[in-house]
C-alpha positions, 0 to 999 in steps of 0.5 A: 462488501464492508465500508469504511466511513474516514472524518474528523478533525482537519490535518490528523492524518485522512488522507493517510489512512485511505491511502493505508486503505487503499493499499490493502486492496479497498477502493478509495473516494475523498471528500464524498458526498454522502448526498452521492452515497446511495448512488455510488453504491448501486453503480456496479464497478470494475474488477470488483472480484479484486476488491476489499471493501469501500473506503471514504472520507467525508467531512465538514469540506461539504457543508449538510455533511452531517445533516445528512451523513445519519439518515444517509447510513442508517437508510443503507444500513435497513439495505443490507450495508455495513460500516465502520465508522474512523473517527481520526482526532488529533493534539490542538497544539500539532494541528497547529504544526501540520498547518503551520507546515503545509501552510494549508488553509484550515477549510473552517478558516475563513476571517476567525484566524486557524486557531479559532477553526481547529476549535470550531469544528472539534465543536461540531464535529464531536457529534460524531465522534461519541457516534463512530467506531474507532477513534484515532489519535495521531498526535503522536504518532507518525506517517509508517505508525499511522499506516500500520493502524489502520493496516491493523483495523483491516485485519480484524474485519477478517482480511490479510493485509496485501503484501504485493512483492516484485522481482526484479533482474537488473544490470550493475552496469547500469546502475543501483534500480533505486524502488529495491528493499532487498540487492541481491550481487549474483555475480558469483554465478557463472556466466553464459556469457562467455559461452559463446553459444549462450553469449547473445541469448537472454534468460529467459532461453531455457540453455541458459536459465538450465547453465545459470540454475544448475551447479550446487553453488546457485541451488545453495544460494537459491535456497537460501534465498527462498527463506529467507523470503520466507522468514522475512514476509511474515515479518514485513506484513507484521510492519503495516508493508504494503510493496516488497521489491526483491533487486538480482544484480548481475553485470549487464542484468540479460544472463545470470539475474533473469534466471535467478530471477525466473527462478525465485518468482517461481516458488514465490508465486506458490506462496504468496498471490500478488506476486510479480516479476520485472526484467529492467535491462534486459533489452539494452545492450 
């Protein structure tokens, strides 16, 4: 497994970068003591087959970091481990602004003042920056742009950026799901609720499923949705999106939306590996 080491100046966005690596399927640890790294890498990891690699944030919060990291990483490299050091920086004025906004204390603040702490840290990390494999300047980058840069780095390792797609059914009578990225209203489809033998069933029932999906209108709608998903998925991956929720709503969320969500889930599962389905209101009376 490939190992990324995120380091750099405080306030440069290391936590955001770590979250992006986690979205890419990496096992992430913040503020990892470098002296514990060999022992950690020797531990068995649960569900290791699902992990694309490791990512650790290491910086001056650990007092002995600068004295130890070279020897430890060199020793692990001789054992076959592969490391990429990602150094993150930002302009002095930007760092001051970020600390003023978050009101967090700089790790080297002490009695020197914020600006002096920033300059001292920069000086201490200068040699490490020269040794880094990748240097990212986040001065003008927002959260989404930084995550996109991390996704590009992961992509260059040969690992595709994962996109978790969730297909959801819901009822408009119970409110629109706040976490949905795309919402489709399927109340134009014929309603099993008005068929006596289907009224008390749900879209999980095969007869309800067949009833909703039968007909030119339903089939045309399904084909257009499939085409839309095929078109959008690579674009969302390119943009660096980690999660995509597509919600289908009917009146109560028990019949039409459930049947449509089931069918879309079946189709998308043939194209993508990380697909889930949620029937939000299927048990709501």
